C-alpha positions, 0 to 999 in steps of 0.5 A: 681081743680086748674088744672081744672082751669088752663085748662078752662082759656086756652081756653077763646077767643085769645087776640086783636092782635092775628090777626096781628100775623097771618098775620105777620106769613103769610105775607112772604109765600104771599109775594113768591105767589106774585113774582112767576110771577118774576121767569126767564123763560128759553128758549133754541132754536134749533141751528139746525133749525138756521142753516137750517134756514140760508140754506134755505135762500139761497137757496131761492136766489139762485132759484131767482137768477135762474129764473131771469137769464133765463129771459135774457138767450135770450139777449147777453151772459156774461151780467149778470156776469159783474153784478153778484154783484148787482144782488145778492145785489138786490135779498137779498133786495127784501128779506129783504123788503118784510120780516125783514121790514116789521116784517115778517120772511125771507123763511127760519125762516118761515119754520123753524118757527123761526123769530126775536126779539129785546133781549133788548126790550123783557120782562124777567119777570113780567105777561106778561111772560108765555113763554119767547118767548114774546118780540117786532120785531126789531126796526127800526134802527136794520132794517136798519142796518141789511139791510146794513151789510147783502146787502150792506157789502157783495156787496161792499166787492164782488166788492172790492175783484173782483176790486182789482183781476183785477188790481193786488193789490198783484203783486209785479210789483204794486205800494206800496201803491196797495200792501199795500191795497191788505194786509190790505184787507187780514188782514179784512179778516182774523181777520173777520174769526177768529171772525166769528169762535169764535161766532159760538164757543160761538152760540154752547155753548149758542144758541143765535146770529148765525152771529156777526151782529145779536149779535151786535144789539142783534137780536135773534131768538126765535120761532114765535109759541110755539106750532109748530112743525119743518115745515120740510118733509125728504120725498124727502131726503129719496126718493133721499137715496133710489134712490141712493142706489137702484142705486148703488147697480145696479152699483155693480150688472151689471158688474157681471151678464152675458150678453149672459145669458140674452138676451137667457133668453129674446129672447123668450119675444122679439117681434122680434124673433131671427129668423124675416124674410128671408131679416133679415137672410141674414143681418149683426147681428152687423151692421143691413146691407148686408154684403159687405164681407159675411163671417160666424159664425162656428157652426151656420152659421149665415152671418156677415160682416168680419169686423164686426165678425173679431172685435168681436171674436178678442175683446173676445175669447168667442163671442156668435152669436147675433141670436141663443147665440151659441160660435163662434169658427171659421169665414169662407168666405161663400161660400168657402169649 
């Protein structure tokens, strides 16, 4: 009986602070669920897409330059050659003005579904982060520095190189100041190439900041739309590859074919049937004119010019007559016995 009384006592109402104990037990679970939005979403941007976008921008600039040069094709030759750096800078400025300055991707970035994002102001965690691609575009200062670095920097360096080459700063006969300036230019170029190579290694490893300027500005290329595939068609490339392989095959097979056999096979299908007319028979089948010194080929007895027939027979030991496809074994002056 004491055992039954203890069991009945255990089935009684819970203590008054039971809800508080249960709340303390479930509070960590609730906190973990609430903080799940603070998990950083890793994103990976295709390095091939970024390289393709840069290449497409270069090709777009070259196409615009080609069209602009055609406009001035009727003017004085060489007029645009001396202003080529200014022309390149102008085209690069136009692309920057109507793409990056107005928060739009460049033509290459648009084809690769890429856009520039200010990595300093991009949200990493929070409720607004759903795909990891969210974030504002470049700020005004970043856009201006981008223009100065890419457009102005390339133009100044191109002009400086052409000016130093024209003045021959690197010659030993120049003044020490000019040689020193030439040496500084060479050192600066070597340092830039070394830093660019190191930045390329970092880009291949992490997939961020393809150029030094992008790394300085913290301007990262991210996908413009998370659900858009690469907008590139390889149909033209496939056609080009097929045509190249076909042309190489023809170049390999044509020397192996017997041209005379092919001509003999196609002769019945030709509109100009072997004999033609009596006038055609009287003309030389090589130069298509009346023979000045008529000779005949043996054994087919067709008329030729002496020099035409002699040169053909000297060039090959088994020359065949174009009219009857017979091998010419000897030549003889017409009318002689």
